[in-house]
N, C-alpha and C positions, 0 to 999 in steps of 0.2 A: 189413532196415533199416526202422525205424519212420518214419512220416510226420511231418514237423515240424509244429508248431502255429504258424501265421502269422496275425497280426492286421494289418489294413490300414485306414487312414482318411486321407482327404485326400492321397493319394499317398505316404504314409509307411507303411512296413512294420515290424513288430516280431515277432521270432521267438525261440523258445526255443532253437534251435540256432544255428549260424553262417551260416545262409542269408541273414541280414540283419545289417548293422552295428549295428542298433538292437536290443538284446537285450530279451527278455520274461522277467522273473524271476517275476512273479506276475500272475494275472488272476482277480480275484474277481468273482462275480456273473454270469459267462457260463454256466458249466456247472451252476451251481445253479439251482433253480427260482426264478422271480420271487416276491418277497414278496407275501403276501396282505394285503388290507385287512380285518383281523378286528376288527370293531367290536362291543364288548360293552356291552349295556345290562342292568344288573342288575335282577332282579325286585324290586320295592319291598317286597313282603310275603312273600316265600318265598325259598328257596335257589335259587342258580343265576342264569342270565341268560335273556333272551328268545331264542326260537328265530329263526333267519333261514333264508330259502329257499336262499341261497348266499352265499359270500364271493367277492369280486372280487379280481383281481390289481392290485397297484400297479405303478408304473413300474419298469423294470429299471435298476438302478445297476451299472455295470461299472467296476472300478478296475484299471488296469494300472500296474505298476512295472517298472523295469529301468534300462538305461543307454543313453545316446546317444553314438555314436562316429562318426567319419568315416574311411572307408578310401580316399578320393580325395585325391590331392595337389592337385587343382584346386579343391577345395572346403574352405574353412576350417571347423573345427568350430563356430565361431560362426555360420556360415551354417546349419548343421544345427539349432542351437539356435533361430535365428530362424524357421526353417520350422516347428519344433515349436510355438513360441509363437504362430505365426500360424494354427494350425489353426482353421478356422471363424471367421476374422477378420470375416466379413460377418454372423456371428450366425445363419446358416441351418443347420439340422440336415443331416447328410449320412450316407451309408451307412458303417457299421462292419461289416467282414466278418472272420469267423474261418474259416480253412481248416484242416481236420485230416483224419484218416483217413476220416471219414465224408463229406468233401466240404465245400464252402463253405456257410455260413449267414450271414445278415445281419440287421441291425436299422437303423432310422433313428434316429440318436442325436445329442444335443446335447453339446458339450464343456462340462463344468461346472468342471473344474480341469485345468490343464496347467502344472504347476510344474516348474522346472528347478533342480537343485542342482549347480553346476559343481564339478568335482574336478580332480585332477592328471592330467597326460599327456593332455589333451584329452578327458577322459571326464566325463560329467555324469549324475547320477542323475535320473530323472524320475518324476513321478506324473501319470497321465492318468485323469481320472474322466469317465465318460460317463453320460448319462441317456437311456434309450430309453422314450419315453412309451407306445409299444405294446410290451409285454414279450415278445411272440411273436418267436421267431427263425425266419426264412424261408429255405427252400432256393431253388435256382435256379427262375426263373419258366418254366413250360411253357405252351404255347399249343395249343389244339385248335380247328379251324375246321369249320363246316358251312354248306351252302347251305340254301335253303328245301326243304321236302318236295316230292318230285316223283314222280308215278305212273310205274310201269314199263309196259312194253309187254305185249301179250297174244299169244295164239297166232296166228301168221300163216298165211295161206292163199295159194296152195294148199299143202296139207300135203306134207311131205317134199320140198319144192322150195326151193332148187335142189340142195342137197347130199345129199338123201336122209334128213335128220334133221329132227325137229320143232324149230322155232325160236319161242321165246316172247318175243322182243323184248328191248329194253334193260332192265337192272335199274332199279328206282326207288330213291329215297333217302328216308330218314325225316326228315331235318332235325334230327338229334339228335346230342348229344355226351355223352361220359362224363367226369365230373370226379372225380379221385381225389386224396385227401389221405393220404399214407402216413406222416405225422408223428404227433405226440402232442398237438397243439393245434388247435383249430378255426380255420378260415381262411375268408375271403370272397373269391369270385372277382370279376373285372371282365370286362366284355364290350364289344367294339367292333363295331358293326353298320355295314356299308357299303351304301348304297342302290344302285338305287332301289326305294323302297317307297311305294306310292301314298298310304296313310293311316297309315303307321307299322307297328309290329311288337310282338310280345310274346314273352317267354321264360318257360318254365314248368318248375319242378322236378316231375317226374312222380310221384314217390312221395308227396309231400306236397301237391301241387296249388298251391304258391305261385307267384304270377305277378308279373312285372315288365312293365308295359305302357307303351309310348310312343306317344301319339296325335298324330302330326304327320308330314307327308310327309318322307321322307328322299330327296332328289334323287340321281340317278345320280352316283356319285363322292363324295358327301358322307358324313360319318361321324358316328355318335353313340356316345360312350363312357360307360358307366355303371359306377361303383364301388359294389359291393354293401355295402361296409363303411361308407363315408362318406355314401353317397347322392348323391354328386356326379354330374352329368350334363353332359357337354361336347359341343357341336356343333362339329365340325371343329377340335377341340382348343382352342377359344377361348371360344365363347358358352355361357352357362348355359342348359341345356335342361330343368332340373328341373321347370319349370312344366307341361311336357307329359307328365309321368308321371301316369297316371290310376290305376294300381295299382302299389304299391311294397312288395310282400311280399318284401323282400330275403332271400335264403337263403344259408346258409353250408354248408360241408362239414366234418363232424366228423372227428376223428382216426381213421384206418383206414377211412374211408368212401369209397364210390364212388356218385355220384348221376348219374341220367340227366336231361338237360335238353333240352327241345324248343324249336325256333325256328320261329315262324310269322309270316306277314304278317297284318295286321288285315283288309285287303281284297285288294289285288292288288300286283303288282310289275312293275318294268321292269328289263331288263338281268339281271344275275346277283348279287343281294344275297348277302352273307355275314355270318355272326356268328362272331367270333373270341373265344374265352374264354381268359382268362389265370388261372393258379392256381399256387400254390407249396405245398409241404409246410410245415406249421407245427410248431414245437417249443417246449415249455415250457422 
């Protein structure tokens, strides 16, 4: 039995099979690649056009069509229509998720068109058009956490005591994480560091040497979250801390790539600081 394709937004689900009362007849722009902004500047005195280093992607436009119905005797079909018409009534973008045989993927999208054409027997045809300004489709978010680097123990004396075996002490930790992107599009991680850290911290991508450095005390229990795509820095989820970034060589993870990232204090630490990295696979 094949896995149904189900699209969800704002608490409403649309499915190709009968798993939802709201049917999904067509869905354009989701499985296709996002359109490219191909700008052409003709050569004024020769054939062809000027070369460009790369072409960038445009926003992803997704258009759904199908029918709205109500299977509940307690809910009038006009209530369903009202719920559809009220999608993003506050004007704020929200997650649009499509789940299929490969699992769920999502974008942050704005509703551009949500038209209803009422028909007979409580059925209405709909058109729902969405615009995702970031065209990349993201899989579920994964998190990996590390503490600060810590040296291990050494050979303990007296030898062979007490069990008759050599004991080399506790293992150390490197303070590193591996970030993997199994998708087809480049993605940027985020990191949340929890103190205490006496004078701040830095994280470094080891293969390229790129460093993101935060020069300010992080008290015990306080947090600093850094978004490597937008550059946003939030202290305790509220205050802007971007002014304390003294190096901001934000790095991404390419398709099919795994990178090693090091977490270090600038000077010293108190308690047990941690760095939690968040990353998703990205798809074109």
